[in-house]
DSSP file (Angstrom, degrees, kcal/mol; ACC not computed):
  #  RESIDUE AA STRUCTURE BP1 BP2  ACC     N-H-->O    O-->H-N    N-H-->O    O-->H-N    TCO  KAPPA ALPHA  PHI   PSI    X-CA   Y-CA   Z-CA
    1    1 A M    >         0   0    0      0, 0.0     3,-0.5     0, 0.0     4,-0.2   0.000 360.0 360.0 360.0 -38.8  -75.9 -182.5   16.7
    2    2 A I  G >   +     0   0    0      1,-0.2     3,-2.1     2,-0.1     4,-0.4   0.700 360.0  87.2 -79.9 -18.8  -75.9 -181.3   20.2
    3    3 A S  G >  S+     0   0    0      1,-0.3     3,-1.6     2,-0.2    -1,-0.2   0.818  79.0  61.7 -55.8 -35.2  -79.4 -182.5   21.0
    4    4 A Y  G X  S+     0   0    0     -3,-0.5     3,-1.6     1,-0.3    -1,-0.3   0.766  88.4  74.0 -64.4 -21.5  -78.3 -186.0   22.0
    5    5 A Q  G <  S+     0   0    0     -3,-2.1    -1,-0.3     1,-0.3    -2,-0.2   0.793 102.0  41.5 -59.2 -27.2  -76.3 -184.4   24.8
    6    6 A Y  G <  S+     0   0    0     -3,-1.6     2,-1.0    -4,-0.4    -1,-0.3   0.297  84.2 111.5-105.9   8.3  -79.6 -183.7   26.6
    7    7 A D    <>  -     0   0    0     -3,-1.6     4,-2.2     1,-0.2     3,-0.3  -0.738  53.2-162.3 -84.3 103.0  -81.2 -187.1   25.8
    8    8 A Y  H  > S+     0   0    0     -2,-1.0     4,-2.9     1,-0.2     5,-0.2   0.875  86.0  53.2 -57.1 -42.5  -81.4 -188.7   29.2
    9    9 A N  H  > S+     0   0    0      1,-0.2     4,-2.4     2,-0.2    -1,-0.2   0.887 109.2  49.3 -63.9 -38.1  -81.8 -192.2   27.8
   10   10 A H  H  > S+     0   0    0     -3,-0.3     4,-2.3     2,-0.2    -1,-0.2   0.935 113.4  45.9 -64.4 -45.9  -78.8 -191.9   25.6
   11   11 A I  H  X S+     0   0    0     -4,-2.2     4,-2.2    -7,-0.2     5,-0.2   0.924 113.0  50.4 -63.5 -44.6  -76.6 -190.6   28.5
   12   12 A K  H  X S+     0   0    0     -4,-2.9     4,-2.1     1,-0.2    -1,-0.2   0.921 111.0  48.6 -60.0 -45.6  -78.0 -193.3   30.8
   13   13 A K  H  X S+     0   0    0     -4,-2.4     4,-2.3    -5,-0.2    -1,-0.2   0.901 108.7  54.7 -61.7 -41.7  -77.2 -196.1   28.3
   14   14 A N  H  X S+     0   0    0     -4,-2.3     4,-1.7     1,-0.2    -1,-0.2   0.931 112.5  41.4 -58.3 -48.9  -73.7 -194.7   27.7
   15   15 A Y  H  X S+     0   0    0     -4,-2.2     4,-2.2     1,-0.2    -1,-0.2   0.797 111.5  56.0 -74.9 -27.6  -72.8 -194.9   31.4
   16   16 A Q  H  X S+     0   0    0     -4,-2.1     4,-2.4    -5,-0.2    -1,-0.2   0.887 106.7  51.1 -67.8 -38.0  -74.5 -198.2   31.9
   17   17 A E  H  X S+     0   0    0     -4,-2.3     4,-2.3     2,-0.2    -2,-0.2   0.914 109.6  50.0 -63.5 -42.3  -72.3 -199.6   29.2
   18   18 A L  H  X S+     0   0    0     -4,-1.7     4,-2.4     1,-0.2     5,-0.2   0.930 110.9  49.2 -60.5 -45.4  -69.2 -198.3   30.9
   19   19 A M  H  X S+     0   0    0     -4,-2.2     4,-2.5     1,-0.2    -2,-0.2   0.903 111.0  50.1 -61.5 -41.6  -70.3 -199.8   34.2
   20   20 A N  H  X S+     0   0    0     -4,-2.4     4,-2.5     2,-0.2    -1,-0.2   0.886 110.1  50.1 -65.8 -39.2  -70.9 -203.2   32.5
   21   21 A I  H  X S+     0   0    0     -4,-2.3     4,-2.5     2,-0.2    -2,-0.2   0.936 112.7  46.0 -64.4 -46.1  -67.5 -203.1   30.8
   22   22 A I  H  X S+     0   0    0     -4,-2.4     4,-2.2     2,-0.2    -2,-0.2   0.911 113.0  50.3 -64.5 -41.4  -65.7 -202.4   34.1
   23   23 A Y  H  X S+     0   0    0     -4,-2.5     4,-1.8    -5,-0.2    -2,-0.2   0.928 110.8  49.4 -61.0 -45.5  -67.8 -205.0   35.9
   24   24 A F  H  X S+     0   0    0     -4,-2.5     4,-1.9     1,-0.2    -2,-0.2   0.917 109.9  50.4 -60.8 -45.0  -66.9 -207.6   33.2
   25   25 A I  H  X S+     0   0    0     -4,-2.5     4,-1.1     1,-0.2    -1,-0.2   0.906 108.7  52.7 -61.4 -40.8  -63.2 -206.8   33.4
   26   26 A N  H  < S+     0   0    0     -4,-2.2    -1,-0.2     1,-0.2    -2,-0.2   0.854 108.0  52.4 -62.4 -34.2  -63.3 -207.1   37.2
   27   27 A L  H  < S+     0   0    0     -4,-1.8    -1,-0.2     1,-0.2    -2,-0.2   0.872 112.2  43.8 -69.0 -36.5  -64.8 -210.6   36.7
   28   28 A I  H >X S+     0   0    0     -4,-1.9     3,-1.5     1,-0.2     4,-0.7   0.577  85.6  93.3 -88.9  -7.8  -62.2 -211.8   34.4
   29   29 A V  G >< S+     0   0    0     -4,-1.1     3,-1.4     1,-0.3    -1,-0.2   0.897  83.8  53.4 -53.2 -44.6  -59.1 -210.5   36.3
   30   30 A P  G 34 S+     0   0    0      0, 0.0    -1,-0.3     0, 0.0    -2,-0.1   0.757 108.3  52.6 -63.0 -20.2  -58.6 -213.8   38.2
   31   31 A L  G <4 S+     0   0    0     -3,-1.5    -2,-0.2    -4,-0.2    -3,-0.1   0.527  84.7 112.9 -91.1  -6.7  -58.6 -215.6   34.8
   32   32 A L    <<  -     0   0    0     -3,-1.4     4,-0.1    -4,-0.7    -3,-0.0  -0.335  61.8-132.3 -69.8 147.1  -55.9 -213.4   33.3
   33   33 A Q        -     0   0    0      2,-0.4    -1,-0.1    42,-0.1    42,-0.1  -0.044  43.1 -78.6 -80.8-169.0  -52.5 -214.9   32.5
   34   34 A K  S    S+     0   0    0      1,-0.1    41,-3.7    40,-0.1     2,-0.4   0.749 120.3  34.8 -65.8 -23.3  -49.2 -213.3   33.4
   35   35 A E  E     +a   75   0A   0     39,-0.2    -2,-0.4    41,-0.0     2,-0.3  -0.998  67.5 171.6-137.5 136.0  -49.6 -210.9   30.4
   36   36 A F  E     -a   76   0A   0     39,-2.8    41,-2.9    -2,-0.4     2,-0.4  -0.998  14.2-154.4-145.0 145.1  -52.7 -209.4   28.9
   37   37 A Q  E     -a   77   0A   0     -2,-0.3     2,-0.5    39,-0.2    41,-0.2  -0.977   2.0-160.2-127.8 129.9  -53.2 -206.7   26.3
   38   38 A F  E     -a   78   0A   0     39,-3.3    41,-3.3    -2,-0.4     2,-0.6  -0.927   8.4-167.7-102.7 125.6  -56.2 -204.4   25.8
   39   39 A I  E     -a   79   0A   0     -2,-0.5     2,-0.4    39,-0.2    41,-0.2  -0.960   9.8-170.5-115.6 114.9  -56.5 -202.9   22.4
   40   40 A L  E     -a   80   0A   0     39,-3.2    41,-3.6    -2,-0.6     2,-0.5  -0.860  11.1-169.4-110.9 137.7  -59.0 -200.1   22.2
   41   41 A S  E     +a   81   0A   0     -2,-0.4     2,-0.3    39,-0.2    41,-0.1  -0.964  19.3 162.8-128.3 115.0  -60.3 -198.4   19.1
   42   42 A F        -     0   0    0     39,-1.0     2,-0.1    -2,-0.5     3,-0.1  -0.824  41.3 -99.4-125.4 163.1  -62.3 -195.2   19.6
   43   43 A E        -     0   0    0     -2,-0.3     3,-0.1     1,-0.1    -1,-0.0  -0.402  55.7 -89.7 -69.4 159.7  -63.4 -192.2   17.5
   44   44 A K        -     0   0    0      1,-0.1    -1,-0.1    38,-0.1     9,-0.0  -0.363  56.5 -82.5 -67.2 154.6  -61.3 -189.1   17.9
   45   45 A D        -     0   0    0     -3,-0.1     2,-0.4     8,-0.1    -1,-0.1  -0.277  50.1-166.2 -56.8 143.6  -62.3 -186.7   20.6
   46   46 A N    >   -     0   0    0      3,-0.3     3,-1.7     1,-0.1     7,-0.2  -0.996  25.9-139.0-139.5 129.9  -65.1 -184.4   19.5
   47   47 A H  T 3  S+     0   0    0     -2,-0.4     3,-0.3     1,-0.3    -1,-0.1   0.819 106.2  51.5 -55.9 -32.9  -66.3 -181.3   21.2
   48   48 A Y  T 3  S+     0   0    0      1,-0.2     2,-0.4     2,-0.1    -1,-0.3   0.552 100.0  64.5 -84.7  -7.9  -69.9 -182.2   20.5
   49   49 A K    <>  +     0   0    0     -3,-1.7     4,-2.5     1,-0.2    -3,-0.3  -0.465  58.1 152.0-114.0  59.7  -69.6 -185.7   22.0
   50   50 A V  H  > S+     0   0    0     -2,-0.4     4,-2.2    -3,-0.3    -1,-0.2   0.894  71.9  48.4 -58.0 -45.5  -68.9 -184.9   25.6
   51   51 A H  H  > S+     0   0    0      1,-0.2     4,-2.3     2,-0.2    -1,-0.2   0.863 111.4  49.7 -70.1 -34.9  -70.4 -188.0   27.1
   52   52 A F  H  > S+     0   0    0      2,-0.2     4,-2.8     1,-0.2    -1,-0.2   0.917 109.8  51.7 -66.9 -41.3  -68.6 -190.3   24.6
   53   53 A N  H  X S+     0   0    0     -4,-2.5     4,-2.5    -7,-0.2    -2,-0.2   0.906 110.7  48.6 -60.0 -41.3  -65.3 -188.5   25.5
   54   54 A N  H  X S+     0   0    0     -4,-2.2     4,-2.5     2,-0.2    -1,-0.2   0.902 110.5  51.5 -64.2 -41.3  -66.1 -189.1   29.2
   55   55 A F  H  X S+     0   0    0     -4,-2.3     4,-2.3     2,-0.2    -2,-0.2   0.949 112.2  46.2 -58.0 -50.7  -66.8 -192.7   28.5
   56   56 A K  H  X S+     0   0    0     -4,-2.8     4,-2.4     1,-0.2    -2,-0.2   0.930 115.2  44.8 -60.5 -49.4  -63.5 -193.2   26.6
   57   57 A M  H  X S+     0   0    0     -4,-2.5     4,-2.7     1,-0.2     5,-0.2   0.869 111.6  53.6 -67.2 -36.0  -61.4 -191.4   29.2
   58   58 A S  H  X S+     0   0    0     -4,-2.5     4,-2.3    -5,-0.2    -1,-0.2   0.924 110.9  46.0 -63.6 -43.9  -63.1 -193.2   32.1
   59   59 A L  H  X S+     0   0    0     -4,-2.3     4,-2.4    -5,-0.2    -2,-0.2   0.921 113.9  48.2 -65.5 -43.6  -62.4 -196.6   30.6
   60   60 A I  H  X S+     0   0    0     -4,-2.4     4,-2.3     2,-0.2    -2,-0.2   0.926 113.0  47.8 -63.1 -44.8  -58.8 -195.6   29.8
   61   61 A R  H  X S+     0   0    0     -4,-2.7     4,-2.3     2,-0.2    -1,-0.2   0.889 110.5  52.5 -64.8 -38.5  -58.2 -194.3   33.3
   62   62 A Y  H  X S+     0   0    0     -4,-2.3     4,-2.7    -5,-0.2    -2,-0.2   0.943 110.9  46.7 -60.9 -46.9  -59.8 -197.4   34.8
   63   63 A L  H  X S+     0   0    0     -4,-2.4     4,-2.4     1,-0.2    -2,-0.2   0.879 111.3  51.4 -64.6 -37.8  -57.4 -199.7   32.8
   64   64 A E  H  X S+     0   0    0     -4,-2.3     4,-1.9     2,-0.2    -1,-0.2   0.901 111.7  47.3 -65.1 -39.8  -54.4 -197.6   33.7
   65   65 A T  H  X S+     0   0    0     -4,-2.3     4,-2.6     2,-0.2    -2,-0.2   0.904 111.4  50.8 -67.1 -41.6  -55.3 -197.9   37.4
   66   66 A L  H  X S+     0   0    0     -4,-2.7     4,-2.2     1,-0.2    -2,-0.2   0.906 107.7  54.0 -61.0 -41.6  -55.9 -201.6   37.0
   67   67 A K  H  < S+     0   0    0     -4,-2.4    -1,-0.2     1,-0.2    -2,-0.2   0.914 111.1  44.9 -59.1 -44.4  -52.5 -201.9   35.4
   68   68 A V  H >< S+     0   0    0     -4,-1.9     3,-1.0     1,-0.2     4,-0.2   0.911 112.6  51.4 -66.9 -42.4  -50.8 -200.2   38.4
   69   69 A D  H 3< S+     0   0    0     -4,-2.6     3,-0.3     1,-0.2    -2,-0.2   0.836 118.2  37.0 -63.8 -33.4  -52.8 -202.2   40.9
   70   70 A L  T >X S+     0   0    0     -4,-2.2     4,-3.2    -5,-0.2     3,-1.4   0.218  78.9 117.4-104.7  14.6  -51.8 -205.5   39.3
   71   71 A I  T <4 S+     0   0    0     -3,-1.0    -1,-0.2     1,-0.3    -2,-0.1   0.789  76.0  50.4 -56.9 -31.2  -48.3 -204.7   38.3
   72   72 A K  T 34 S+     0   0    0     -3,-0.3    -1,-0.3    -4,-0.2     3,-0.1   0.724 124.1  25.9 -80.7 -20.7  -46.7 -207.3   40.5
   73   73 A S  T <4 S+     0   0    0     -3,-1.4     2,-0.4     1,-0.3    -2,-0.2   0.765 124.5  29.3-112.4 -34.4  -48.9 -210.2   39.3
   74   74 A I     <  -     0   0    0     -4,-3.2     2,-0.8    -7,-0.2    -1,-0.3  -0.993  63.6-139.8-135.2 132.5  -50.1 -209.4   35.7
   75   75 A N  E     -a   35   0A   0    -41,-3.7   -39,-2.8    -2,-0.4     2,-0.5  -0.811  27.1-169.6 -89.8 109.6  -48.4 -207.4   33.0
   76   76 A I  E     -a   36   0A   0     -2,-0.8     2,-0.4   -41,-0.2   -39,-0.2  -0.884   5.6-164.9-105.6 126.4  -51.2 -205.4   31.3
   77   77 A N  E     -a   37   0A   0    -41,-2.9   -39,-3.3    -2,-0.5     2,-0.5  -0.907   2.9-159.6-108.6 138.3  -50.6 -203.5   28.1
   78   78 A I  E     -a   38   0A   0     -2,-0.4     2,-0.5   -41,-0.2   -39,-0.2  -0.972   8.9-176.6-119.6 120.7  -53.0 -200.9   26.9
   79   79 A K  E     -a   39   0A   0    -41,-3.3   -39,-3.2    -2,-0.5     2,-0.6  -0.973   7.5-162.5-119.8 126.7  -52.9 -200.0   23.2
   80   80 A I  E     -a   40   0A   0     -2,-0.5     2,-0.3   -41,-0.2   -39,-0.2  -0.935   9.1-153.7-113.1 117.6  -55.1 -197.2   21.9
   81   81 A L  E      a   41   0A   0    -41,-3.6   -39,-1.0    -2,-0.6    -2,-0.0  -0.629 360.0 360.0 -88.9 146.4  -55.7 -197.1   18.2
   82   82 A N              0   0    0     -2,-0.3   -38,-0.1   -41,-0.1    -1,-0.1   0.379 360.0 360.0-107.3 360.0  -56.6 -193.9   16.4
């Protein structure tokens, strides 16, 4: 179970996906209406999935920061499903 933690290609792919998601969101920000909602569905945190936990928290923190940055122009809601 822990072996994937040391699989460089898996880790690289994980962080490239995060980068692509953030890049895509940055591209669509000018197209957003006055109100926008992100609904995220993730697995529960797992001690053995450190890189996935980092991916999840990085994306959530990015969206929270974006929400604060755009508070005067766009109302962004973030909903995290369990």
